[in-house]
TORKOL-4160 file (C-alpha; in steps of 0.2 Angstrom, whole numbers, padded with zeros to 4 digits, m for minus):
362
<pt num="1" X="0112" Y="0131" Z="m0387"/>
<pt num="2" X="0105" Y="0118" Z="m0401"/>
<pt num="3" X="0121" Y="0108" Z="m0397"/>
<pt num="4" X="0119" Y="0109" Z="m0379"/>
<pt num="5" X="0102" Y="0103" Z="m0379"/>
<pt num="6" X="0105" Y="0088" Z="m0391"/>
<pt num="7" X="0118" Y="0082" Z="m0378"/>
<pt num="8" X="0106" Y="0083" Z="m0363"/>
<pt num="9" X="0092" Y="0074" Z="m0374"/>
<pt num="10" X="0105" Y="0061" Z="m0379"/>
<pt num="11" X="0108" Y="0056" Z="m0361"/>
<pt num="12" X="0090" Y="0053" Z="m0357"/>
<pt num="13" X="0083" Y="0036" Z="m0358"/>
<pt num="14" X="0067" Y="0031" Z="m0366"/>
<pt num="15" X="0058" Y="0030" Z="m0352"/>
<pt num="16" X="0063" Y="0048" Z="m0346"/>
<pt num="17" X="0058" Y="0055" Z="m0363"/>
<pt num="18" X="0040" Y="0045" Z="m0363"/>
<pt num="19" X="0038" Y="0053" Z="m0345"/>
<pt num="20" X="0043" Y="0069" Z="m0351"/>
<pt num="21" X="0031" Y="0069" Z="m0366"/>
<pt num="22" X="0016" Y="0064" Z="m0355"/>
<pt num="23" X="0020" Y="0078" Z="m0342"/>
<pt num="24" X="0020" Y="0091" Z="m0357"/>
<pt num="25" X="0003" Y="0085" Z="m0364"/>
<pt num="26" X="m0006" Y="0085" Z="m0347"/>
<pt num="27" X="0001" Y="0102" Z="m0343"/>
<pt num="28" X="m0006" Y="0109" Z="m0359"/>
<pt num="29" X="m0024" Y="0100" Z="m0357"/>
<pt num="30" X="m0023" Y="0108" Z="m0339"/>
<pt num="31" X="m0020" Y="0126" Z="m0348"/>
<pt num="32" X="m0032" Y="0124" Z="m0361"/>
<pt num="33" X="m0045" Y="0117" Z="m0349"/>
<pt num="34" X="m0049" Y="0102" Z="m0359"/>
<pt num="35" X="m0048" Y="0091" Z="m0344"/>
<pt num="36" X="m0061" Y="0101" Z="m0335"/>
<pt num="37" X="m0077" Y="0093" Z="m0333"/>
<pt num="38" X="m0085" Y="0110" Z="m0332"/>
<pt num="39" X="m0079" Y="0115" Z="m0349"/>
<pt num="40" X="m0085" Y="0099" Z="m0357"/>
<pt num="41" X="m0103" Y="0102" Z="m0353"/>
<pt num="42" X="m0099" Y="0121" Z="m0360"/>
<pt num="43" X="m0094" Y="0115" Z="m0375"/>
<pt num="44" X="m0112" Y="0107" Z="m0380"/>
<pt num="45" X="m0117" Y="0112" Z="m0397"/>
<pt num="46" X="m0136" Y="0111" Z="m0400"/>
<pt num="47" X="m0134" Y="0111" Z="m0419"/>
<pt num="48" X="m0128" Y="0093" Z="m0415"/>
<pt num="49" X="m0146" Y="0087" Z="m0410"/>
<pt num="50" X="m0160" Y="0082" Z="m0419"/>
<pt num="51" X="m0174" Y="0080" Z="m0407"/>
<pt num="52" X="m0181" Y="0097" Z="m0404"/>
<pt num="53" X="m0178" Y="0116" Z="m0413"/>
<pt num="54" X="m0162" Y="0123" Z="m0410"/>
<pt num="55" X="m0169" Y="0138" Z="m0401"/>
<pt num="56" X="m0177" Y="0127" Z="m0390"/>
<pt num="57" X="m0161" Y="0118" Z="m0386"/>
<pt num="58" X="m0151" Y="0134" Z="m0384"/>
<pt num="59" X="m0164" Y="0140" Z="m0371"/>
<pt num="60" X="m0162" Y="0124" Z="m0362"/>
<pt num="61" X="m0143" Y="0126" Z="m0362"/>
<pt num="62" X="m0146" Y="0144" Z="m0355"/>
<pt num="63" X="m0155" Y="0138" Z="m0342"/>
<pt num="64" X="m0141" Y="0126" Z="m0336"/>
<pt num="65" X="m0129" Y="0140" Z="m0338"/>
<pt num="66" X="m0138" Y="0153" Z="m0329"/>
<pt num="67" X="m0142" Y="0142" Z="m0314"/>
<pt num="68" X="m0126" Y="0134" Z="m0311"/>
<pt num="69" X="m0131" Y="0117" Z="m0320"/>
<pt num="70" X="m0113" Y="0110" Z="m0314"/>
<pt num="71" X="m0116" Y="0113" Z="m0297"/>
<pt num="72" X="m0134" Y="0105" Z="m0298"/>
<pt num="73" X="m0137" Y="0091" Z="m0285"/>
<pt num="74" X="m0139" Y="0078" Z="m0298"/>
<pt num="75" X="m0125" Y="0084" Z="m0309"/>
<pt num="76" X="m0117" Y="0076" Z="m0319"/>
<pt num="77" X="m0127" Y="0062" Z="m0319"/>
<pt num="78" X="m0143" Y="0071" Z="m0325"/>
<pt num="79" X="m0135" Y="0073" Z="m0344"/>
<pt num="80" X="m0140" Y="0090" Z="m0345"/>
<pt num="81" X="m0128" Y="0099" Z="m0358"/>
<pt num="82" X="m0119" Y="0082" Z="m0361"/>
<pt num="83" X="m0128" Y="0072" Z="m0372"/>
<pt num="84" X="m0135" Y="0075" Z="m0389"/>
<pt num="85" X="m0154" Y="0069" Z="m0383"/>
<pt num="86" X="m0160" Y="0085" Z="m0373"/>
<pt num="87" X="m0177" Y="0077" Z="m0374"/>
<pt num="88" X="m0168" Y="0063" Z="m0361"/>
<pt num="89" X="m0160" Y="0076" Z="m0350"/>
<pt num="90" X="m0167" Y="0074" Z="m0332"/>
<pt num="91" X="m0184" Y="0078" Z="m0329"/>
<pt num="92" X="m0186" Y="0086" Z="m0347"/>
<pt num="93" X="m0201" Y="0080" Z="m0357"/>
<pt num="94" X="m0203" Y="0081" Z="m0374"/>
<pt num="95" X="m0220" Y="0080" Z="m0384"/>
<pt num="96" X="m0221" Y="0080" Z="m0404"/>
<pt num="97" X="m0203" Y="0087" Z="m0407"/>
<pt num="98" X="m0205" Y="0101" Z="m0392"/>
<pt num="99" X="m0199" Y="0104" Z="m0376"/>
<pt num="100" X="m0217" Y="0102" Z="m0364"/>
<pt num="101" X="m0212" Y="0101" Z="m0347"/>
<pt num="102" X="m0197" Y="0105" Z="m0336"/>
<pt num="103" X="m0195" Y="0099" Z="m0317"/>
<pt num="104" X="m0181" Y="0105" Z="m0309"/>
<pt num="105" X="m0188" Y="0106" Z="m0290"/>
<pt num="106" X="m0176" Y="0106" Z="m0276"/>
<pt num="107" X="m0160" Y="0104" Z="m0287"/>
<pt num="108" X="m0149" Y="0118" Z="m0280"/>
<pt num="109" X="m0152" Y="0128" Z="m0295"/>
<pt num="110" X="m0144" Y="0145" Z="m0291"/>
<pt num="111" X="m0143" Y="0161" Z="m0302"/>
<pt num="112" X="m0156" Y="0170" Z="m0311"/>
<pt num="113" X="m0169" Y="0163" Z="m0324"/>
<pt num="114" X="m0165" Y="0166" Z="m0341"/>
<pt num="115" X="m0177" Y="0171" Z="m0357"/>
<pt num="116" X="m0186" Y="0155" Z="m0359"/>
<pt num="117" X="m0197" Y="0162" Z="m0373"/>
<pt num="118" X="m0190" Y="0151" Z="m0385"/>
<pt num="119" X="m0199" Y="0137" Z="m0376"/>
<pt num="120" X="m0216" Y="0140" Z="m0386"/>
<pt num="121" X="m0224" Y="0123" Z="m0381"/>
<pt num="122" X="m0219" Y="0122" Z="m0364"/>
<pt num="123" X="m0232" Y="0118" Z="m0352"/>
<pt num="124" X="m0227" Y="0114" Z="m0336"/>
<pt num="125" X="m0211" Y="0122" Z="m0328"/>
<pt num="126" X="m0207" Y="0118" Z="m0310"/>
<pt num="127" X="m0191" Y="0127" Z="m0304"/>
<pt num="128" X="m0197" Y="0128" Z="m0285"/>
<pt num="129" X="m0186" Y="0125" Z="m0268"/>
<pt num="130" X="m0170" Y="0132" Z="m0277"/>
<pt num="131" X="m0160" Y="0147" Z="m0274"/>
<pt num="132" X="m0166" Y="0158" Z="m0289"/>
<pt num="133" X="m0163" Y="0175" Z="m0286"/>
<pt num="134" X="m0167" Y="0193" Z="m0296"/>
<pt num="135" X="m0184" Y="0198" Z="m0306"/>
<pt num="136" X="m0196" Y="0187" Z="m0315"/>
<pt num="137" X="m0191" Y="0189" Z="m0333"/>
<pt num="138" X="m0204" Y="0198" Z="m0344"/>
<pt num="139" X="m0201" Y="0186" Z="m0357"/>
<pt num="140" X="m0211" Y="0174" Z="m0347"/>
<pt num="141" X="m0227" Y="0183" Z="m0348"/>
<pt num="142" X="m0227" Y="0179" Z="m0368"/>
<pt num="143" X="m0226" Y="0160" Z="m0365"/>
<pt num="144" X="m0246" Y="0158" Z="m0369"/>
<pt num="145" X="m0245" Y="0140" Z="m0367"/>
<pt num="146" X="m0241" Y="0137" Z="m0350"/>
<pt num="147" X="m0253" Y="0126" Z="m0339"/>
<pt num="148" X="m0244" Y="0126" Z="m0323"/>
<pt num="149" X="m0230" Y="0138" Z="m0316"/>
<pt num="150" X="m0221" Y="0134" Z="m0299"/>
<pt num="151" X="m0208" Y="0145" Z="m0294"/>
<pt num="152" X="m0210" Y="0145" Z="m0277"/>
<pt num="153" X="m0197" Y="0145" Z="m0262"/>
<pt num="154" X="m0184" Y="0154" Z="m0270"/>
<pt num="155" X="m0176" Y="0171" Z="m0269"/>
<pt num="156" X="m0186" Y="0180" Z="m0283"/>
<pt num="157" X="m0188" Y="0198" Z="m0281"/>
<pt num="158" X="m0195" Y="0215" Z="m0289"/>
<pt num="159" X="m0214" Y="0216" Z="m0296"/>
<pt num="160" X="m0223" Y="0202" Z="m0303"/>
<pt num="161" X="m0225" Y="0207" Z="m0321"/>
<pt num="162" X="m0243" Y="0207" Z="m0329"/>
<pt num="163" X="m0246" Y="0189" Z="m0334"/>
<pt num="164" X="m0262" Y="0193" Z="m0345"/>
<pt num="165" X="m0256" Y="0183" Z="m0359"/>
<pt num="166" X="m0255" Y="0167" Z="m0350"/>
<pt num="167" X="m0272" Y="0163" Z="m0354"/>
<pt num="168" X="m0270" Y="0144" Z="m0352"/>
<pt num="169" X="m0264" Y="0145" Z="m0336"/>
<pt num="170" X="m0274" Y="0135" Z="m0322"/>
<pt num="171" X="m0260" Y="0135" Z="m0308"/>
<pt num="172" X="m0248" Y="0149" Z="m0302"/>
<pt num="173" X="m0236" Y="0146" Z="m0286"/>
<pt num="174" X="m0224" Y="0162" Z="m0284"/>
<pt num="175" X="m0225" Y="0159" Z="m0265"/>
<pt num="176" X="m0212" Y="0160" Z="m0252"/>
<pt num="177" X="m0202" Y="0173" Z="m0262"/>
<pt num="178" X="m0197" Y="0191" Z="m0261"/>
<pt num="179" X="m0208" Y="0199" Z="m0272"/>
<pt num="180" X="m0216" Y="0217" Z="m0269"/>
<pt num="181" X="m0226" Y="0230" Z="m0277"/>
<pt num="182" X="m0246" Y="0228" Z="m0281"/>
<pt num="183" X="m0253" Y="0211" Z="m0284"/>
<pt num="184" X="m0253" Y="0207" Z="m0302"/>
<pt num="185" X="m0267" Y="0208" Z="m0312"/>
<pt num="186" X="m0277" Y="0191" Z="m0320"/>
<pt num="187" X="m0291" Y="0198" Z="m0327"/>
<pt num="188" X="m0289" Y="0187" Z="m0343"/>
<pt num="189" X="m0283" Y="0172" Z="m0334"/>
<pt num="190" X="m0299" Y="0163" Z="m0338"/>
<pt num="191" X="m0292" Y="0146" Z="m0335"/>
<pt num="192" X="m0284" Y="0150" Z="m0317"/>
<pt num="193" X="m0289" Y="0137" Z="m0305"/>
<pt num="194" X="m0275" Y="0139" Z="m0290"/>
<pt num="195" X="m0266" Y="0155" Z="m0285"/>
<pt num="196" X="m0254" Y="0155" Z="m0272"/>
<pt num="197" X="m0243" Y="0172" Z="m0270"/>
<pt num="198" X="m0242" Y="0170" Z="m0250"/>
<pt num="199" X="m0226" Y="0174" Z="m0240"/>
<pt num="200" X="m0219" Y="0189" Z="m0251"/>
<pt num="201" X="m0222" Y="0207" Z="m0249"/>
<pt num="202" X="m0236" Y="0210" Z="m0260"/>
<pt num="203" X="m0248" Y="0225" Z="m0257"/>
<pt num="204" X="m0264" Y="0232" Z="m0265"/>
<pt num="205" X="m0282" Y="0225" Z="m0264"/>
<pt num="206" X="m0293" Y="0210" Z="m0270"/>
<pt num="207" X="m0303" Y="0222" Z="m0280"/>
<pt num="208" X="m0284" Y="0224" Z="m0289"/>
<pt num="209" X="m0282" Y="0207" Z="m0291"/>
<pt num="210" X="m0296" Y="0202" Z="m0301"/>
<pt num="211" X="m0313" Y="0206" Z="m0307"/>
<pt num="212" X="m0315" Y="0195" Z="m0321"/>
<pt num="213" X="m0332" Y="0183" Z="m0320"/>
<pt num="214" X="m0324" Y="0169" Z="m0328"/>
<pt num="215" X="m0309" Y="0169" Z="m0315"/>
<pt num="216" X="m0321" Y="0170" Z="m0302"/>
<pt num="217" X="m0330" Y="0156" Z="m0309"/>
<pt num="218" X="m0315" Y="0142" Z="m0309"/>
<pt num="219" X="m0304" Y="0149" Z="m0295"/>
<pt num="220" X="m0303" Y="0136" Z="m0282"/>
<pt num="221" X="m0287" Y="0139" Z="m0271"/>
<pt num="222" X="m0281" Y="0157" Z="m0267"/>
<pt num="223" X="m0267" Y="0159" Z="m0255"/>
<pt num="224" X="m0264" Y="0178" Z="m0251"/>
<pt num="225" X="m0257" Y="0176" Z="m0233"/>
<pt num="226" X="m0242" Y="0184" Z="m0226"/>
<pt num="227" X="m0242" Y="0200" Z="m0237"/>
<pt num="228" X="m0246" Y="0217" Z="m0235"/>
<pt num="229" X="m0265" Y="0218" Z="m0243"/>
<pt num="230" X="m0277" Y="0229" Z="m0239"/>
<pt num="231" X="m0295" Y="0233" Z="m0241"/>
<pt num="232" X="m0310" Y="0222" Z="m0237"/>
<pt num="233" X="m0317" Y="0205" Z="m0242"/>
<pt num="234" X="m0332" Y="0209" Z="m0250"/>
<pt num="235" X="m0327" Y="0207" Z="m0267"/>
<pt num="236" X="m0326" Y="0188" Z="m0264"/>
<pt num="237" X="m0344" Y="0186" Z="m0261"/>
<pt num="238" X="m0348" Y="0181" Z="m0279"/>
<pt num="239" X="m0332" Y="0168" Z="m0279"/>
<pt num="240" X="m0345" Y="0155" Z="m0276"/>
<pt num="241" X="m0331" Y="0140" Z="m0282"/>
<pt num="242" X="m0318" Y="0145" Z="m0270"/>
<pt num="243" X="m0314" Y="0130" Z="m0257"/>
<pt num="244" X="m0298" Y="0134" Z="m0251"/>
<pt num="245" X="m0295" Y="0153" Z="m0245"/>
<pt num="246" X="m0280" Y="0161" Z="m0235"/>
<pt num="247" X="m0280" Y="0177" Z="m0231"/>
<pt num="248" X="m0270" Y="0178" Z="m0214"/>
<pt num="249" X="m0257" Y="0189" Z="m0209"/>
<pt num="250" X="m0260" Y="0204" Z="m0220"/>
<pt num="251" X="m0267" Y="0222" Z="m0218"/>
<pt num="252" X="m0285" Y="0219" Z="m0221"/>
<pt num="253" X="m0300" Y="0227" Z="m0212"/>
<pt num="254" X="m0317" Y="0230" Z="m0212"/>
<pt num="255" X="m0334" Y="0222" Z="m0206"/>
<pt num="256" X="m0336" Y="0206" Z="m0215"/>
<pt num="257" X="m0353" Y="0206" Z="m0224"/>
<pt num="258" X="m0367" Y="0195" Z="m0224"/>
<pt num="259" X="m0366" Y="0189" Z="m0242"/>
<pt num="260" X="m0349" Y="0182" Z="m0237"/>
<pt num="261" X="m0360" Y="0168" Z="m0232"/>
<pt num="262" X="m0362" Y="0163" Z="m0249"/>
<pt num="263" X="m0346" Y="0155" Z="m0249"/>
<pt num="264" X="m0352" Y="0140" Z="m0242"/>
<pt num="265" X="m0341" Y="0127" Z="m0251"/>
<pt num="266" X="m0326" Y="0133" Z="m0242"/>
<pt num="267" X="m0315" Y="0118" Z="m0235"/>
<pt num="268" X="m0304" Y="0129" Z="m0228"/>
<pt num="269" X="m0303" Y="0146" Z="m0220"/>
<pt num="270" X="m0289" Y="0158" Z="m0213"/>
<pt num="271" X="m0292" Y="0176" Z="m0210"/>
<pt num="272" X="m0282" Y="0179" Z="m0194"/>
<pt num="273" X="m0269" Y="0193" Z="m0190"/>
<pt num="274" X="m0280" Y="0207" Z="m0199"/>
<pt num="275" X="m0292" Y="0220" Z="m0194"/>
<pt num="276" X="m0309" Y="0212" Z="m0197"/>
<pt num="277" X="m0325" Y="0212" Z="m0188"/>
<pt num="278" X="m0342" Y="0204" Z="m0189"/>
<pt num="279" X="m0358" Y="0207" Z="m0180"/>
<pt num="280" X="m0371" Y="0198" Z="m0191"/>
<pt num="281" X="m0376" Y="0182" Z="m0181"/>
<pt num="282" X="m0377" Y="0172" Z="m0196"/>
<pt num="283" X="m0360" Y="0179" Z="m0202"/>
<pt num="284" X="m0352" Y="0174" Z="m0185"/>
<pt num="285" X="m0359" Y="0158" Z="m0185"/>
<pt num="286" X="m0352" Y="0154" Z="m0202"/>
<pt num="287" X="m0335" Y="0161" Z="m0198"/>
<pt num="288" X="m0335" Y="0151" Z="m0182"/>
<pt num="289" X="m0339" Y="0135" Z="m0193"/>
<pt num="290" X="m0324" Y="0138" Z="m0205"/>
<pt num="291" X="m0309" Y="0148" Z="m0194"/>
<pt num="292" X="m0314" Y="0145" Z="m0176"/>
<pt num="293" X="m0299" Y="0157" Z="m0170"/>
<pt num="294" X="m0302" Y="0171" Z="m0183"/>
<pt num="295" X="m0306" Y="0183" Z="m0172"/>
<pt num="296" X="m0293" Y="0180" Z="m0159"/>
<pt num="297" X="m0280" Y="0189" Z="m0168"/>
<pt num="298" X="m0290" Y="0203" Z="m0177"/>
<pt num="299" X="m0285" Y="0221" Z="m0170"/>
<pt num="300" X="m0297" Y="0232" Z="m0160"/>
<pt num="301" X="m0304" Y="0245" Z="m0174"/>
<pt num="302" X="m0296" Y="0261" Z="m0169"/>
<pt num="303" X="m0306" Y="0278" Z="m0167"/>
<pt num="304" X="m0307" Y="0290" Z="m0180"/>
<pt num="305" X="m0296" Y="0301" Z="m0171"/>
<pt num="306" X="m0281" Y="0289" Z="m0172"/>
<pt num="307" X="m0269" Y="0293" Z="m0187"/>
<pt num="308" X="m0268" Y="0281" Z="m0202"/>
<pt num="309" X="m0256" Y="0268" Z="m0200"/>
<pt num="310" X="m0252" Y="0265" Z="m0219"/>
<pt num="311" X="m0238" Y="0256" Z="m0226"/>
<pt num="312" X="m0226" Y="0264" Z="m0238"/>
<pt num="313" X="m0238" Y="0267" Z="m0252"/>
<pt num="314" X="m0248" Y="0279" Z="m0242"/>
<pt num="315" X="m0256" Y="0286" Z="m0259"/>
<pt num="316" X="m0267" Y="0269" Z="m0259"/>
<pt num="317" X="m0275" Y="0272" Z="m0242"/>
<pt num="318" X="m0277" Y="0291" Z="m0241"/>
<pt num="319" X="m0289" Y="0295" Z="m0228"/>
<pt num="320" X="m0290" Y="0279" Z="m0222"/>
<pt num="321" X="m0291" Y="0274" Z="m0203"/>
<pt num="322" X="m0285" Y="0258" Z="m0197"/>
<pt num="323" X="m0272" Y="0249" Z="m0187"/>
<pt num="324" X="m0258" Y="0239" Z="m0193"/>
<pt num="325" X="m0262" Y="0221" Z="m0187"/>
<pt num="326" X="m0247" Y="0210" Z="m0181"/>
<pt num="327" X="m0237" Y="0199" Z="m0193"/>
<pt num="328" X="m0233" Y="0186" Z="m0184"/>
<pt num="329" X="m0229" Y="0169" Z="m0194"/>
<pt num="330" X="m0244" Y="0155" Z="m0193"/>
<pt num="331" X="m0241" Y="0139" Z="m0197"/>
<pt num="332" X="m0255" Y="0131" Z="m0208"/>
<pt num="333" X="m0258" Y="0113" Z="m0209"/>
<pt num="334" X="m0249" Y="0102" Z="m0220"/>
<pt num="335" X="m0258" Y="0100" Z="m0236"/>
<pt num="336" X="m0260" Y="0081" Z="m0244"/>
<pt num="337" X="m0247" Y="0076" Z="m0254"/>
<pt num="338" X="m0247" Y="0079" Z="m0272"/>
<pt num="339" X="m0247" Y="0067" Z="m0286"/>
<pt num="340" X="m0231" Y="0060" Z="m0293"/>
<pt num="341" X="m0231" Y="0063" Z="m0312"/>
<pt num="342" X="m0229" Y="0076" Z="m0316"/>
<pt num="343" X="m0224" Y="0084" Z="m0301"/>
<pt num="344" X="m0238" Y="0098" Z="m0298"/>
<pt num="345" X="m0239" Y="0114" Z="m0288"/>
<pt num="346" X="m0243" Y="0112" Z="m0271"/>
<pt num="347" X="m0262" Y="0111" Z="m0269"/>
<pt num="348" X="m0274" Y="0099" Z="m0261"/>
<pt num="349" X="m0278" Y="0083" Z="m0269"/>
<pt num="350" X="m0296" Y="0088" Z="m0276"/>
<pt num="351" X="m0287" Y="0100" Z="m0287"/>
<pt num="352" X="m0277" Y="0084" Z="m0296"/>
<pt num="353" X="m0288" Y="0087" Z="m0309"/>
<pt num="354" X="m0277" Y="0102" Z="m0316"/>
<pt num="355" X="m0264" Y="0090" Z="m0320"/>
<pt num="356" X="m0272" Y="0080" Z="m0331"/>
<pt num="357" X="m0272" Y="0094" Z="m0345"/>
<pt num="358" X="m0267" Y="0088" Z="m0363"/>
<pt num="359" X="m0248" Y="0090" Z="m0365"/>
<pt num="360" X="m0249" Y="0092" Z="m0383"/>
<pt num="361" X="m0256" Y="0105" Z="m0395"/>
<pt num="362" X="m0266" Y="0105" Z="m0411"/>
């Protein structure tokens, strides 16, 4: 066999031998995957960079791999997982040798959100308008330095975990997802000024949402529309800092009390598609001024002989008599455009003061 092989090789021209060697080399590269651009990115070693702590770098790599980074709309030009300077990866901001902001909005992220708790200095996280699914990781509830969190317009599901440790959080947008269960508690979120949980499957009452005086004093924007909220609005009478209030398309009911007129600073109010009623002339004038069509879509209060048409969690409304309002979608007028840098949660222009908060920590 060896003699035959030697004879065959002796009949080859130098050019043929060269082509054969190159062909073998390319075959080995393809088999090993070295030629694959995806594997080049996956081979990134956080130990080779010096800009940020290794644990923070590995958290960024985890975000990349868990959300299909090689298929992001701006890959591979964004440099994620490719260069040894993670602070220069697209939409990553570092301050003082730590990751302080990540903005991957509308970049075709697909997958689940990994554990990002190693990003202990992260102040801003914007992953909205992507294709993220699964639950909100419980590790995110420990990221106490977050100022703004926007995960809206995804397919996230499950219950929203308690966010009581996020005491610096000023803006939270989890709207347009598939979250279920009761509204999360925000008792200790004393810095919160903007909360948007609309377009989910959340139940509970406003009383369950918050009873902390500091929250009431600072919260300016509250959107809980298109959910399965129950109960009345009386708890809001003392929230005199509210300027934007959206409660439409829920299962709320009851007579709107006279104290509701104390919300005079309101710039926008939407109460449609619930079971509200009002009889006080001053309240009616207030509602007409702020939400002229509020009464057009309210259900007629049922007689006491009618059965309770409660949601699945009927234990929360035992003995309650109310009719389930229609859940047709309504289109809210477009909000003014947000500031450019940093990309904020969607909120009215007057709330841009939220995004001037410091980006570093003492």
